[in-house]
N, C-alpha and C positions, 0 to 999 in steps of 0.2 A: 166443973162437971163435964164440959165439952159438948159438942154437937155431933149428931149422926144424921147423914143425908143418904137416903136410898133413892137412886134413880132407877126407874123401871120403864123400859121401852114397851110400848103397846104390843099386844100379841099379834100374830100373823093376820094380815088383813086380806080381804076379798077383792080381787081385781077383775072379777068375771062380768060385772055390769059395765058395758061400754058407755062412755060419756058421763058416767057418774062423777060428781064433784069429789075431789080428794077428801075434803072435810067430812063427807057423808059415808065414806067407805066403812063397812062393818067388818067383823071378824070372819075368817073362813073357818072350815071345820077344825083345822089344827089349832087355830087361835082360840076357839071355844074349848078345846081340850087343855091347851097349855096354860091359859090364864088361871083357872082354878088350881091346877097342879102347882104352879109357881107360888100362888098364894099359900098353898099348903107348905111349901118349902120355907116361906117367910115365917110361918107359924112354928115350924120345926126349929128355925134359927132363934126363936124367941123374940122376934122383932115386934114391938108394940109401939106403933107410931102415936105421937101426940097430935099430929096433923097429917092429912093427905091432901095434896094439891094435884090437880090433873088438867091436862089439855081437855077442852070440851069436844074435840073431834070424836066422831062416833066410835072409832076403833079404840081410842084411849078410854072413853067413857065406859065401854063394855068391859075392857080389861080391868079397870079400877073397880068396877062393881063386882066382878068375880073375885078379885083379891080381897075386897072388903068382907065378902061373905065368908072367906076362909079364916080371916084373922079377927072376925067379930068387930069390925069397925062400922059404925052407923053410916049408912049411905047418905043420909041427910047432912052429915058433917063434912062431906067431901067439898073442898074449895075448888071450883072450876075456874081456871085462870086463862083467859083468852090469849095472853102473851106467850104462853108455852107452845102454842101451835106454830109451826114453822119458825121457831125461835133460833136466833144466833147464840153463840156463847155469851156475848155481852148481855143480851136480853135475859137469858136463863140465869146468869150470875146476878142480875138486878132482882129477879124474882127471889132468889136465895137470900141476897143481902137485905131484902125488905121483910123477911119472915120475922114474926114476933119472937123475941128471945125467951118467952115463957115456954116455947116448944123446944124440946131437946132432941127429939127424933122425928124427922119429917120424911115422908115418902112423896116423891114427885113422879107422876106418870106422864110420859110424853113421847117424843119422836127423835129419830135420827135425821140428819147427822149431828144435830145440836147436842144430844145427850152424850154421844161418844166424845165429841170435841170438848165438852164441859168436863167430863170425867178425866180426860187426859190433861186438860189445863190445870185442874185442881190438884192432881196427883203427880204429874210428870211421868205417869206410867204409859206404856205403849199398849193400849187396849185394842186399837185397830177398828173394831166394830162391835157394838153391843147388838147381838142378834135379837130378833123379835122375842118379846117377853123376857129379855135378859134383865138381870138385877145387878146393880153395882152399889155396894155399901161403902160409904166413905165416912171416916171419922175425923174429927177436928179437935185439937187441943185448944179450943177457943170457946169463950163464953158468950159470944155475940155473933149472930149470923152476918152482921154488917162487916165483920172483920175477915170473912172468908174471901180469899183471893187466890191467885195463881200459886200453885205448889204449897198450899196450906193443909191439904188432906192426906190421909193415909188410906190406901185401898185395903179394906178389910175383907170384902167378899166380891167375887165376880162370878155369878152363876147364870146359867141359861138352860132352857128345856132339853136340848140335845145332850147335855151332860148327864141327865137322869133318865130321859124317856126315849132316847134314840131318835131315829128319823133320818132320812136321807136329804139330799139337796145340797146346794152350795152354802158356803159359810157366810158370804156377803149377801145380804138379802135386800130386796127393794123395800122402800118405805111403803 
């Protein structure tokens, strides 16, 4: 059957509160608009996850809640995984490798630079940067998450808000 992994970087976060802990930063106005819109894009693509795993950081938590509302995924079924916050490729790959094989389509919501590095590692594609609320869909001709490793994925989709909704600003965005 194969596996499908969808990596979603959290939506644009708010930097306005001086001294606020990084973990506690919420979404800014654009983030509140982009997250539900990109959830709608997932619905249009027909993506129905068996499992959603998310960083517990405020900006990731808000992003995943908006997305779940759009794709009718129950909020109480989100698996919040502490290891995703500030994770390296090695840590993210460990999270993926430990997924239960009963799940064929999994969404993980988290952060850069780890997500971009993971997507590039798994596909050998030059992605460069997953923008805020960017979605990378990877497919694997493997039946076990434990077998996923470097260069085992095919990049099926790479979409992000500015492709559909415009907006100015730089391509490379702060975490």
